[in-house]
MARDREN-428961 format. One record per residue (C-alpha): x, y, z negated; residue number from 1. Coordinates in Angstrom, 1 decimal, padded with zeros to 4 digits. Each point is the difference from the previous one (the first is absolute). Layout:
residues N
+--------+--------+--------+------+
:      u :      v :      w : zalo :
+--------+--------+--------+------+
:      X :      Y :      Z :  NUM :
...
+--------+--------+--------+------+
This chain:
residues 107
+--------+--------+--------+------+
:      u :      v :      w : zalo :
+--------+--------+--------+------+
:  000.0 :  000.0 :  000.0 :    1 :
:  002.8 :  002.4 : -000.9 :    2 :
:  001.8 : -000.9 :  003.2 :    3 :
: -003.1 :  001.0 :  002.0 :    4 :
: -000.3 :  003.4 : -001.7 :    5 :
:  003.6 :  000.7 :  000.6 :    6 :
: -000.3 : -000.8 :  003.7 :    7 :
: -003.1 :  002.1 :  000.2 :    8 :
:  001.7 :  003.0 : -001.6 :    9 :
:  002.8 : -000.3 :  002.5 :   10 :
: -002.0 : -000.6 :  003.2 :   11 :
: -002.8 :  002.6 : -000.5 :   12 :
:  002.4 :  003.0 :  000.0 :   13 :
:  002.0 : -001.5 :  002.7 :   14 :
: -002.9 : -000.4 :  002.4 :   15 :
: -001.3 :  003.5 : -001.0 :   16 :
:  003.4 :  001.5 :  000.7 :   17 :
:  000.1 : -001.8 :  003.4 :   18 :
: -003.4 :  001.4 :  000.9 :   19 :
:  001.0 :  003.5 : -001.1 :   20 :
:  003.3 : -000.2 :  002.0 :   21 :
: -001.9 : -001.2 :  003.1 :   22 :
: -002.4 :  002.9 : -000.2 :   23 :
:  002.9 :  002.5 : -000.6 :   24 :
:  001.9 : -001.3 :  003.1 :   25 :
: -003.2 :  000.2 :  002.1 :   26 :
: -000.5 :  003.6 : -001.1 :   27 :
:  003.6 :  000.9 :  000.7 :   28 :
:  000.2 : -001.6 :  003.5 :   29 :
: -003.6 :  000.7 :  001.1 :   30 :
: -000.6 :  003.7 : -000.7 :   31 :
: -003.5 :  001.3 :  000.3 :   32 :
: -001.7 : -003.4 : -000.7 :   33 :
:  000.2 :  000.1 : -003.8 :   34 :
: -000.3 :  003.2 : -002.0 :   35 :
: -001.8 :  001.9 :  002.7 :   36 :
:  001.3 :  001.7 :  003.1 :   37 :
:  002.0 :  002.6 : -002.0 :   38 :
:  002.8 : -002.6 : -000.5 :   39 :
:  001.4 :  000.9 :  003.4 :   40 :
:  002.0 :  003.0 : -001.3 :   41 :
:  001.7 :  002.3 :  002.4 :   42 :
: -000.2 : -002.1 :  003.1 :   43 :
: -000.3 :  001.6 :  003.4 :   44 :
: -002.8 : -002.5 :  000.9 :   45 :
: -002.8 : -000.7 : -002.5 :   46 :
: -003.0 : -002.3 :  000.1 :   47 :
: -002.8 :  002.2 : -001.4 :   48 :
: -002.7 : -002.7 :  000.1 :   49 :
: -000.5 : -003.4 :  001.6 :   50 :
: -003.3 : -001.9 :  000.5 :   51 :
: -000.1 : -003.7 :  001.0 :   52 :
: -002.2 : -000.6 :  003.0 :   53 :
: -000.6 : -003.8 :  000.4 :   54 :
:  002.6 : -002.7 : -000.3 :   55 :
:  002.9 :  001.5 :  001.9 :   56 :
: -000.8 :  003.7 :  000.5 :   57 :
:  000.1 :  003.1 : -002.0 :   58 :
: -000.5 :  003.8 :  000.3 :   59 :
:  002.7 :  002.2 : -001.5 :   60 :
:  000.5 :  003.7 : -000.5 :   61 :
:  003.7 :  000.7 :  000.3 :   62 :
:  001.6 :  003.4 : -000.8 :   63 :
:  003.0 :  001.1 :  001.9 :   64 :
:  001.6 :  003.5 :  000.6 :   65 :
: -003.1 :  001.9 : -001.3 :   66 :
: -002.5 : -002.0 :  002.0 :   67 :
: -002.3 : -002.9 : -000.7 :   68 :
: -000.5 : -002.8 :  002.4 :   69 :
: -002.9 : -002.5 :  000.0 :   70 :
:  001.4 : -003.3 :  001.3 :   71 :
: -001.5 : -003.4 :  000.7 :   72 :
:  002.3 : -002.9 : -000.9 :   73 :
: -000.7 : -003.5 :  001.3 :   74 :
:  002.1 : -003.1 :  000.3 :   75 :
:  001.6 :  000.9 :  003.4 :   76 :
: -000.7 :  003.8 :  000.3 :   77 :
:  000.2 :  003.4 : -001.7 :   78 :
: -002.1 :  002.7 :  001.5 :   79 :
: -000.5 :  003.7 : -000.8 :   80 :
: -003.6 :  000.9 : -000.3 :   81 :
:  000.0 :  003.6 : -001.2 :   82 :
:  002.4 :  002.7 : -001.3 :   83 :
: -000.4 :  003.1 : -002.2 :   84 :
:  001.7 :  002.2 : -002.5 :   85 :
:  001.0 : -001.2 : -003.4 :   86 :
: -002.3 :  001.1 : -002.8 :   87 :
:  001.7 :  001.0 : -003.3 :   88 :
: -001.0 : -002.1 : -003.0 :   89 :
: -001.5 :  003.0 : -001.8 :   90 :
: -002.4 :  000.6 :  002.9 :   91 :
: -000.8 : -003.7 :  000.6 :   92 :
: -001.0 : -000.6 : -003.6 :   93 :
:  002.6 : -002.7 : -000.6 :   94 :
:  000.7 : -003.3 :  001.7 :   95 :
: -003.1 : -001.8 :  001.2 :   96 :
: -002.3 :  003.0 :  000.4 :   97 :
:  000.0 :  002.2 :  003.1 :   98 :
:  003.0 : -001.9 :  001.4 :   99 :
: -001.3 :  000.2 :  003.6 :  100 :
: -000.7 :  003.7 : -000.3 :  101 :
:  003.1 :  000.9 :  002.1 :  102 :
: -000.7 : -002.5 :  002.8 :  103 :
: -001.2 :  001.9 :  003.1 :  104 :
:  000.4 : -000.9 :  003.6 :  105 :
: -001.1 : -003.4 :  001.1 :  106 :
:  002.0 : -001.6 :  002.8 :  107 :
+--------+--------+--------+------+
């Protein structure tokens, strides 16, 4: 019985630490997926928002050089759907609200 408790006291923190480490590594090497889209820092290219569309496709708003691009991403293709000016966070009301406010011309 004592042997079982000792093993349990060793294995539970070990498994918890491994899970924490895996999540930490995922956050470090996949910025923008965990912790919101603000985790991208001072990059020249930022993914503002992404929306899955079916099994293999997604719509994404990408910000680059003061412009926002609405792109469609599928398994074999990336296509620009629209472009517009970037909206400052203070005017957009934060991430997730008013994100598409700067998207203008449809191509």
